[in-house]
ZAMARGU-4260 file (C-alpha; in steps of 0.2 Angstrom, whole numbers, plus 5000, padded with zeros to 4 digits):
<rodrens>
0) 5000/5000/5000 | 5014/5011/5003 | 5021/5009/4986 | 5003/5013/4979 | 5003/5029/4990
5) 5020/5034/4984 | 5015/5031/4965 | 5000/5041/4968 | 5009/5055/4975 | 5020/5057/4960
10) 5006/5055/4948 | 4996/5069/4957 | 5010/5081/4956 | 5012/5078/4937 | 4993/5079/4934
15) 4992/5096/4945 | 5006/5103/4934 | 4996/5099/4919 | 4981/5107/4927 | 4990/5123/4931
20) 4997/5124/4912 | 4980/5122/4906 | 4973/5136/4918 | 4987/5148/4913 | 4985/5144/4894
25) 4967/5139/4891 | 4957/5145/4906 | 4951/5138/4922 | 4945/5119/4919 | 4930/5113/4927
30) 4934/5095/4927 | 4948/5082/4923 | 4939/5079/4906 | 4943/5098/4902 | 4962/5093/4903
35) 4965/5076/4898 | 4956/5067/4884 | 4953/5050/4894 | 4950/5048/4913 | 4967/5045/4922
40) 4966/5031/4935 | 4975/5030/4952 | 4985/5015/4958 | 4968/5008/4965 | 4960/5009/4948
45) 4949/5025/4951 | 4949/5041/4941 | 4958/5056/4948 | 4946/5070/4950 | 4948/5089/4949
50) 4941/5097/4964 | 4936/5115/4957 | 4926/5122/4970 | 4929/5139/4977 | 4944/5148/4972
55) 4957/5134/4972 | 4959/5118/4962 | 4965/5102/4969 | 4968/5085/4961 | 4960/5070/4972
60) 4962/5053/4973 | 4948/5044/4983 | 4962/5032/4990 | 4961/5013/4992 | 4943/5013/4997
65) 4937/5022/4982 | 4926/5032/4992 | 4924/5052/4992 | 4928/5062/5008 | 4936/5047/5019
70) 4952/5048/5028 | 4961/5039/5015 | 4959/5052/5002 | 4974/5060/4993 | 4974/5079/4988
75) 4987/5088/4979 | 4982/5107/4977 | 4986/5115/4960 | 5000/5128/4961 | 5013/5135/4950
80) 5027/5122/4949
</rodrens>
């Protein structure tokens, strides 16, 4: 499980950079579908989602349980690299 979390962390950093690039060149995305042609899956087989509520943006994985807003969720804020 530690390896999967580490893989997700690296993937989320790369995805957050791509979302930031989209935001600065094409405007604020409302979802991951605005940035990526196909859904991108986390190490547990669930699609990463873009949390676009409020002012900020964040890439979110629902973690091993695949459920939103539980203790195992992983969140990477979208900031300039």
